[in-house]
Residue, then its C-alpha position, 0 to 999 in steps of 0.5 A: m549210172a548203174r553198173k551193168v552185169q551181163f549173163v551167159e545162158t548155159v541151158l544149151r551146154d553146161a546146164n543140160q550137161s550137169l543135169i541130164a548128161t548132155r542128152l538134149p538133142f537139137e530138135k528139143f531146143e530148136p524152137m527156142l533159139s530165136t527167143i534166146d537170141k532176142a533175150g539180151f544175153y552176153a553169150a549163149e554157151c552151146w558147144g564144147g565140153a561133152t557136147f561133141d562126144v555125146c552128139l556122136r555117141y548118143l544123139n546121132e548128130d553131127p556136132w559141126e552141123r549142130l553148131r551151124k544150125i544154132r548159128a543160123a538161128m541166133p545171128n545176134t548173140k555171141l556163141q560160146m564153147l568150152l575147150r580143154g586146152q591141149n585136150v580140146l574136147g577129149y581126155s588126152h593131149y593132142p598135137d598142135d596141128f589138130v588144136k589149131l585146125f579145130v579152133k579155126k574150124a570152130v570159129e568158121n562154123g560160128m563160134d565167137v567166144i572160146r573159153i579155154f582151161d587146163a585141168l592143172n592150170d598149166v598155161k603151157n597147155m593153153k597157149v596154142a589154143m589161145e593163140a589160135t583163137v586170137n588168130a581166128g578172130a574170136i574172143a579168147s576167154g582165159t580160164i582159171s580152174y578154181t580150187t582150194s589147197p595149200v598151194h592155190t593162193h590168190a597171188k598164184f591165180v593173179e600171176m596166172v591171169k597176167e600170163l593169160k592176158e599176155m597170151g591174148a585173153s580178152t576176158i578172164c573166166i573163174k571156173d568153179m566147177a565144184g561150186i565150192m567158192g564161198p561169197q568171201e572167196a569170190y569177193d576177195m579173188v575178183s577184187a585181187i584180179k580187178d586190182a591186177v588187170d583191167m579186163p572183163i571177168d566172168l564167174h562160172t559156178h554150180s549150185t551143188t553146195g547151195l553157195a552159188f547165189m550168195t557167191y554171185l552177189k558178192a562177186v558182182e559187188a567186187g566188180v565181176d562183169i559177167i555171170d553164168t546162169a541157167i534158165s530156171p527149169f534147168s537150174g539148181g543142183t549140179s547146174q547153175p543158179a537161175t537166170e531169172t532169179m539173179a536178174y531180179a535180185l541184181r535189179q533190186l540191188g540197183y544194177q543194170v540187167d539188160l535181159d528181156d523178161a518176156c523172152t526169159k519167161e517164154m524160155s522158162d515156160y518152154f523148158k519146163g516141158v522139156r525138163d518134165e520129159f527128162i524126169a518122166d523117162g528117168t534121165l533127170i534124177p531128182k538127186a541132181l537137183a538137190t543141194d549136197t554139201q559133202c563137196l565142201t568137205y571132200q571137194i568132190p564135184g557132183g559129177m565126180l561123186s555120181n561117177l564114184m557111186s556108179q563105179l562102186k555099185q558095179m563092183n558091189a561095193l557101194d557100202r565103201l563110199e565113205e572110205v573112198m570119199v576120205e581117200t580121194p583128197k589124200v590121192r589129190a594131195d599125193m598128186g600135187y593138188p590138181p583141180l578136180v575137173t575133167p580129166t583129173s577128177q576121173m583119174v583121182g577118183v578111179q585111183a581112190v576107188t582102186n586104193v580102197l578096194q585093193g586094200e593097199r595104196y597104189k598097188k594097182v595104178s591106171k595108165e592115166i595116173t602113170a602118164y600123169c606122174r610121167g608129166e604128160y598132163g603138164t606141170t602139177p600145182a605142187p610137186i607129186d609126192e616123191a614116194v608115190k611117184a617112185k612107186i608108180l614110175g620106178d626108175e623111169k624119168p619124167i618128161e621135161g617141158r611140154y608133152a605136146d612138143s613130142l607129138a607128131p602132127v596128125v591132121e594130114k596123115t588122118r586126112a590121107e587115111l580117111g580118103d573119101l570117108a571124110k567129106s570135110d576138114e570137120d569130119v577129119l577133126s571129128y575122127i581124130a577126136f573120137p575115131n570109133l564114134a566118128e567112123k560109126f557116124f560116117a557109116d550111118r550117114k552114108a547108109k542114110e544117104e543111100n537110102e534117101v537116094t533109093y527112096t527118091i528114085v522110087e518116088a520119081 
């Protein structure tokens, strides 16, 4: 019997995060939820990553309410989210009580699969979230942030997979955020993990460098069970490969793909119109859909590259982009070869820009890089360059052990501070994650409710 390959559809999260900076409001995709639910996906990735921040900051949506509405409209498909380990959905580490309650509430509100990663691949930073996911009865997908460097070997990644399995992972995800994994690397890495553990493996990549289709085919050949794809109008470029194309190719190669083609066609027809609206208003820029092989040389993911360009543009220094591109891998090496994924990609990129514009390396250093050198983000893949560390920290001694162990519990304290302003635990969690955004959201919500009450009385 033909081996089955399953699909995670990313249009509700990573595809639109990659192409239109997560600006897809609920009402734009709501008409398609029942169709996505009938299509036969392993899961629909619809939450986590930047969705939480953007819902509050730009879309004036309650991210928890969005999740509940998706759940109600999609009773038959697993819902999946991306969680940054101890960072949860933010950019710094949170205390354990926050991590545990956040995971518990995510599952209560409808989440089935939580994909948990750490920017440094430090499993200590994933443990609390992994255990909370298992305790809540959801699927913990232990995730490797894929990168290449002298210290990132298949043996190291396999060692990490074994640790994640011990922590309760039900599946393993290889997360290639920059689209730099080539077909041979995919084949070798999936084979090495399959030889070591008997667990479903999900491969996630981006089409940024043009490798993704070939990489997926070789990964499937090596035994990968699940691949992440995006419905065609939101595929390609910095997004994922197209769902329909991969389904077609895999069936032709003799694999079993249980997707309903009528549903994916309906999704495609619908999302073409949505995409065209975002092109018309300038949110989706053509460059995001292009292939950019620079990343293979400098290992700079697409989103990070656009951040670097906008920083340099603001400083009237766009002509120095090439210098920054050359400096970025050097900073990464100095910092112990962190994978370039949120938040380390921003930290390394900002420091590279600063080094170039200051004309002296590490003359000025961000507070995030100082915290990183102090050990607040976890154990680096390789040691930080000693001379650089000494220049940044001086005589200060780095932290030993897990930084979150030094953080005081925050949930009860915040609950008391917020009082009536927070209507639920979900509100408390939103406030801890993004205090300024949540406060504004609560105030807007209150004003809206008061207006509705007035309107109802006048109507009566």
